[in-house]
Every structure is written in structure tokens, then in C-alpha cells.
DRENGU-724159 format. One line per 3 residues: number of its first residue (from 1); for each residue z, x, y of N, C-alpha, C. Coordinates in steps of 0.2 Angstrom, whole numbers. Atoms other than C-alpha are relative to their C-alpha. Example, Ala and Ser with C-alpha at 12.3 -4.5 7.8 and 13.67 -1.06 7.14 Angstrom:
<rs>
1> 0/4/-6/39/62/-22/0/4/6; -1/-4/-6/36/68/-5/3/-4/5;
</rs>
This chain:
<rs>
1> -2/3/7/305/14/470/7/2/0; -9/-1/2/323/13/466/2/4/-5; -1/-7/5/331/27/458/5/-4/-5;
4> -2/1/7/340/28/441/3/5/-3; 0/-6/2/350/40/432/1/-1/-8; 0/0/8/347/44/415/5/5/-4;
7> -6/-4/1/363/51/406/0/1/-7; 2/-1/9/361/61/390/5/3/-1; -6/-1/2/375/64/380/1/3/-8;
10> 2/-2/6/377/74/363/7/6/-2; -3/-5/2/386/87/354/-4/8/4; 4/-6/-2/383/106/361/-6/1/-5;
13> 7/-3/3/366/113/355/-3/-6/-4; 5/6/3/360/96/350/-6/-1/3; 6/3/-3/346/96/362/-1/-3/4;
16> -1/5/-7/351/88/378/-4/3/5; 1/-3/-5/346/101/390/-9/1/-1; 5/-1/2/329/103/381/-4/-7/2;
19> 2/6/-4/326/86/383/0/-3/6; 2/0/-8/330/84/400/-5/4/3; 4/-4/-2/320/96/405/-7/-3/0;
22> 7/4/3/305/89/396/-1/-7/4; 1/5/-5/310/72/404/-1/1/7; 1/-3/-9/310/80/423/-6/1/0;
25> 6/0/-1/294/85/419/-5/-5/0; 3/3/-1/286/72/414/1/-5/6; -2/7/-4/294/59/425/-5/4/7;
28> 1/-5/-7/289/72/441/-8/0/-1; 8/2/2/270/71/432/-2/-5/4; 5/6/-3/270/54/437/1/-1/8;
31> -2/2/-7/276/56/455/5/-2/3; -8/1/0/294/53/453/4/6/5; -6/-4/-2/307/62/464/5/0/-6;
34> -5/-3/7/317/70/448/6/5/3; -2/-7/0/333/81/451/4/0/-8; -2/-1/5/340/88/435/8/3/2;
37> -9/-2/1/362/90/433/2/3/-7; -1/-3/7/362/101/418/8/2/-1; -7/-1/1/380/104/411/4/7/2;
40> -3/-7/0/381/123/412/0/1/8; 0/-2/-8/374/123/430/5/-2/6; -4/4/-4/385/110/436/8/5/-1;
43> -6/-5/0/401/120/428/0/6/4; 0/-5/-4/394/135/439/2/-1/7; 3/0/-8/389/128/456/7/-6/1;
46> -3/6/-2/400/110/456/6/0/-2; -9/1/3/415/111/445/3/6/-3; -4/-7/1/420/130/445/7/-3/1;
49> -8/1/-1/437/130/441/4/-4/-4; -2/5/6/439/116/430/0/4/-7; -2/-3/6/446/120/412/-2/-6/-3;
52> 4/5/3/441/109/396/7/-4/-2; -5/5/2/458/100/395/-5/-8/1; 2/6/0/456/80/394/-2/-2/7;
55> -1/2/-7/460/78/412/-7/5/4; 4/-4/-3/449/91/418/-9/-2/-4; 6/-1/4/434/88/406/-2/-8/5;
58> 2/7/-6/435/68/417/0/2/6; 0/-2/-5/435/77/433/-7/3/-1; 4/-4/0/420/87/428/-5/-7/0;
61> 5/7/1/410/68/423/0/-3/5; 0/4/-7/417/60/439/-3/4/5; 2/-6/-5/410/75/449/-7/-3/-1;
64> 6/0/2/393/73/440/-2/-6/4; 1/7/0/393/54/441/0/-2/8; 3/3/-8/395/53/461/-4/3/1;
67> 5/-4/-4/381/66/464/-6/-4/-3; 4/4/4/371/55/451/-1/-7/5; 0/6/-3/376/40/461/-3/-1/9;
70> 4/0/-8/370/47/479/-7/0/-2; 8/0/3/353/52/471/-3/-8/-2; 5/7/4/350/35/461/0/-5/7;
73> 0/6/-7/355/24/479/-5/4/4; 5/-2/-4/342/36/487/-5/1/-2; 7/1/5/328/32/475/-3/5/-5;
76> 0/-3/4/329/45/467/2/2/-8; -3/1/7/330/49/448/3/5/-2; -5/-5/4/344/59/441/0/1/-7;
79> 2/-1/7/344/67/424/7/5/-1; -6/-4/3/362/72/417/0/4/-6; 0/-4/7/364/84/402/6/2/0;
82> -5/-3/-1/381/86/400/3/-2/-7; -4/3/8/393/83/382/1/-6/3; -4/7/-2/403/69/391/1/-3/-4;
85> 1/3/8/411/68/375/6/-5/-1; -4/6/0/424/53/381/-4/-4/3; 5/7/-2/416/35/380/4/-2/7;
88> -2/4/-7/429/29/394/-3/4/6; 1/-3/-6/424/42/406/-10/-1/2; 4/-1/-1/405/41/402/-1/-10/3;
91> 0/7/-3/407/20/404/3/-1/8; 0/0/-6/416/23/421/-5/3/5; 7/-2/-5/400/33/427/-5/-5/-2;
94> 5/7/3/390/18/419/0/-4/8; -1/4/-5/399/7/431/-1/2/8; 0/-3/-7/400/18/447/-7/0/1;
97> 9/-1/-1/379/21/446/-3/-5/0; 4/7/0/373/4/441/-6/0/-5; 8/-2/4/355/10/436/2/4/-4;
100> -2/-4/6/361/17/420/-3/1/-7; 3/1/8/352/23/405/5/6/-5; -4/-4/4/363/31/391/-6/4/-7;
103> 2/-3/5/354/43/379/3/3/-3; -4/-5/7/363/49/363/-4/4/-3; 3/-6/3/357/65/357/3/0/-5;
106> -2/-1/6/361/63/339/-2/5/-4; 1/-6/5/362/78/329/6/2/-5; -4/-4/4/373/83/314/3/6/3;
109> -3/-7/-3/386/96/319/-2/5/-4; 2/-5/4/380/107/305/-8/4/2; 6/-2/-3/363/108/313/2/3/6;
112> 0/-5/-8/370/111/330/4/5/-2; -4/-5/0/381/124/323/-8/6/-3; 5/-4/2/364/132/316/-4/4/6;
115> 2/-1/-6/356/131/332/1/5/4; -4/-2/-4/370/139/342/-2/7/1; 2/-5/-1/363/155/347/5/5/5;
118> -6/-4/-1/378/160/358/6/1/-5; -7/0/5/391/159/343/5/-5/2; -5/2/-1/401/149/352/5/-6/-6;
121> -4/4/8/404/135/336/4/8/-5; -1/-6/5/408/152/326/7/2/4; -6/-5/-3/420/159/339/5/-5/1;
124> -4/6/1/429/140/340/3/1/-8; -2/4/6/431/138/321/4/9/0; -4/-5/-1/440/156/323/6/-1/4;
127> -6/2/-5/451/149/335/-1/5/6; 2/-4/-6/443/161/349/-1/-6/6; 2/3/-4/438/147/359/4/-9/-1;
130> -3/7/1/450/130/362/-2/-4/3; 3/6/-3/446/113/364/-7/0/1; 7/-1/-1/428/116/358/-3/-7/-3;
133> 0/5/4/420/99/355/-5/-1/-6; 3/0/7/414/95/337/4/4/-4; -6/-3/5/428/107/332/7/-1/0;
136> -7/1/-2/445/107/340/1/-5/5; -1/6/-4/441/93/352/-5/-8/-4; 4/7/1/432/75/349/-3/-1/3;
139> 4/2/-4/418/70/353/-2/-8/-3; 2/6/2/415/51/354/-7/-2/2; 7/2/1/398/44/351/0/-7/4;
142> 1/6/-4/392/29/363/0/-6/-7; 0/5/5/394/13/353/-7/-4/0; 4/4/1/379/4/360/-5/4/8;
145> 4/-2/-7/368/16/371/-8/-1/-1; 8/1/0/350/14/377/-5/2/-4; 3/-5/3/343/26/368/3/4/-4;
148> -2/-3/4/346/35/352/-5/5/-3; 8/-7/3/335/53/348/4/2/-6; -5/-5/4/340/61/333/-6/7/-1;
151> 2/-7/-2/335/79/336/-2/2/-7; 1/-3/5/338/85/319/-7/-2/-7; 6/2/3/322/76/312/-6/-3/4;
154> 4/3/-5/312/72/327/-2/7/3; 4/-5/-5/301/84/336/2/-1/8; -2/3/-8/307/84/356/-6/-3/4;
157> 6/5/-4/290/77/360/1/-7/-2; -2/9/2/295/61/350/6/-2/1; -5/2/-3/311/61/356/-1/-1/7;
160> 1/1/-6/304/62/373/-3/-9/1; 7/6/0/289/48/368/6/-6/0; -5/5/1/305/37/363/3/-3/6;
163> -2/3/-7/313/38/380/-3/-2/5; 5/3/-5/300/36/391/-3/-8/-1; 2/5/4/294/22/379/7/-8/4;
166> -7/5/-2/313/13/384/-1/0/9; -1/3/-6/311/16/402/-6/-4/2; 7/3/-2/292/9/404/4/-8/-3;
169> -3/7/4/301/-7/392/4/-3/5; -5/2/-4/314/-9/404/0/-1/7; 2/1/-6/305/-9/421/1/6/4;
172> -1/-5/-2/311/7/425/-4/5/4; 7/-3/2/294/16/423/-4/-4/2; 8/2/3/277/12/426/-3/1/-5;
175> 3/-2/7/269/11/411/-7/5/3; 4/-4/-1/256/24/409/-7/-2/-2; 5/4/1/237/20/408/-3/1/-8;
178> 3/-3/7/228/19/390/-2/6/0; 5/-8/-1/224/36/385/-7/-1/-2; 8/-2/0/207/42/385/-2/4/-5;
181> 2/-5/6/198/52/370/1/8/6; 1/-7/-3/201/72/375/-2/6/-4; 0/-5/4/193/85/367/6/5/-3;
184> -6/-3/1/204/96/356/2/6/3; -2/-5/-4/200/111/365/3/0/6; -3/1/-8/205/103/382/7/-2/0;
187> -6/0/2/220/98/374/5/5/-1; -4/-8/1/226/115/366/1/3/8; -1/-1/-6/223/119/384/6/-1/4;
190> -4/5/-6/232/107/395/8/0/-4; -9/0/5/249/109/380/1/9/5; -3/-6/-3/248/128/387/2/0/7;
193> -2/0/-6/247/125/403/5/-5/2; -6/4/-1/260/110/404/4/-1/-4; -5/1/4/268/110/389/1/-7/-4;
196> 0/4/2/273/96/379/-2/-7/5; 0/6/-4/272/83/395/-7/1/2; 8/0/-2/254/87/396/-3/-9/-1;
199> 2/4/0/249/70/392/2/-5/5; -4/4/-5/260/62/403/-3/0/7; 4/-2/-7/253/72/418/-7/-2/-1;
202> 4/3/0/236/68/413/-2/-8/1; -1/6/-2/239/49/410/0/-2/9; -1/0/-8/246/51/429/-8/3/4;
205> 7/0/-2/228/59/434/-4/-7/0; 5/5/-2/219/43/429/3/-6/2; -4/9/-2/233/30/436/-1/0/5;
208> -1/1/-6/233/35/452/-2/7/4; 4/-9/-4/225/49/466/7/-1/5; -6/-2/-2/243/47/476/6/-3/-4;
211> -6/1/5/261/47/470/3/-6/2; -3/6/-3/265/32/481/-4/-6/-2; 3/5/0/252/20/475/3/-5/-5;
214> -4/7/3/261/2/469/-4/-3/-6; 2/4/4/248/-3/459/-5/5/-4; 3/-4/2/238/5/445/-8/-3/1;
217> 8/-1/-4/219/8/448/-4/-7/-4; 4/7/3/206/-7/446/-5/3/-5; 4/-4/7/193/-4/432/-5/3/4;
220> 4/-4/-3/181/1/444/2/7/2; -4/-7/-3/192/14/453/1/5/-7; -2/-4/5/198/20/434/-8/3/-3;
223> 4/-2/3/180/20/429/-5/6/5; 1/-5/-8/176/31/446/4/7/-4; -4/-4/2/189/43/439/-2/3/-7;
226> 2/0/8/184/43/420/-8/5/3; 8/-4/-1/164/48/428/2/7/0; 1/-9/-2/172/63/437/3/5/-5;
229> -3/-3/4/181/69/423/-3/2/-5; 5/0/3/168/66/412/-5/6/2; 6/-4/-2/155/76/422/2/8/2;
232> -6/-7/0/170/91/423/0/3/-7; 0/-2/7/169/91/405/7/-1/-2; -9/0/5/189/85/401/0/-4/-4;
235> 1/7/8/183/69/391/-7/0/-1; 4/2/3/173/65/382/-5/-8/2;
</rs>
């Protein structure tokens, strides 16, 4: 399978890291090799020493894009979750990587401020943090992203579903098999074990016995899997 990059962008506390982690888990449950480049971790490990001037922010994105490009060309799905506030830097990343899906995590700044458990927005508004995106530094929203999610009015699972649906429609991700009825008690248990990605993981169990399978199961094979799941009480 060819790799690709899913590039999350949005204001601080808009929900990028949450959705990126959910997408990572959902794709791994389908047997894909996935690496998540989270903005905070990148700042600690890859771009330590860079500040928050425009030049340093652009260099931060350039380094993230280079890593994502290397992962992508080696058949790995790279997921990035950095603010990446400047449109030109994101477009350079798109051109550099090639197989690139931009996900704009759209959330009003007022809602982001309410979610900010670290109090960074409040500190920025008091002048304690300079060049803070959304307060004293601009955020340039993408004009034509592949996917837009609205985290102020969508549950994380709903936003995730929209992203996965795009990846399937674009041919980057093989569509999961049609869902089968799952008893309520089992759905609750799977959600406890696997979180919001439980439906994708269950679909993967039905779709294939091996992560490397290139084709979906034939009808007879699918019925065999379903029969086994029924015998274990997993489906009605």
C-alpha cells in the first residue's frame, strides 16, 4: 500500500490532537502502519530550540513535512497535528509530500479558550505569552482543505467518521465492510476496550484475517467469519 499524509491544522485547543489520535487508532485497527507527529511532541524532540517567530514557525513546519514525506514514500501513513498557522507553509508541505490530505479543524476561538486547560489563551491575552496564535499572531484558515470538521458542534466520533469517509472515497483507504448488527451489551463492552474506534476495529475483524490482504472477503468467507462470531455470542 502507498503511504499518505493527513495534515491536521487549526487553532490551539481546537481538537487536533484528539482527532489525530482517534484517526491513528482507527487506521491501525485496519492493519495500516501509522505514525503520529503531534505538535507538542515535535517541539520537544525534533524542533527544540525554535521559537515562535514566523521564520521559526515555518522551519518547524518544514521539518515536520520532511519527516512526513519520508514516512509517506515508505508506505506509512503520517498524521500531523500541529497548528501550522500559515497557509504558505502548509502549501509547501503539500507540494513536498504529494499524497497529502489537509483536515481543517474549525472551531471558534471563544470555544478554544474555554477548552484551554493550560490557560495559555488567558496568559496570552494578559501579554505573558507573545506571538500566540489566535490572540497576538494570526491563523490563516485553509481556503480549500480536503476535509473540514467542526469540533464545536460535532462529537469526536462524528468528526472521525467524516475524515475516514473522505479517505475511503479518495481511494486512500479501503472501505470497511457493511456493518452487522451488534448487541448493545457487546457494543458497550467494545467501546470500553477500544474507545471510539471500536466500530472500525470490528469491521476490520470481519473484513480480513490478515492485515496484508489486498481484497475483501468473498461472500462464503464472510459468512464463515460471521458464523464464528455468532457462535461466540458477538453478533446476533
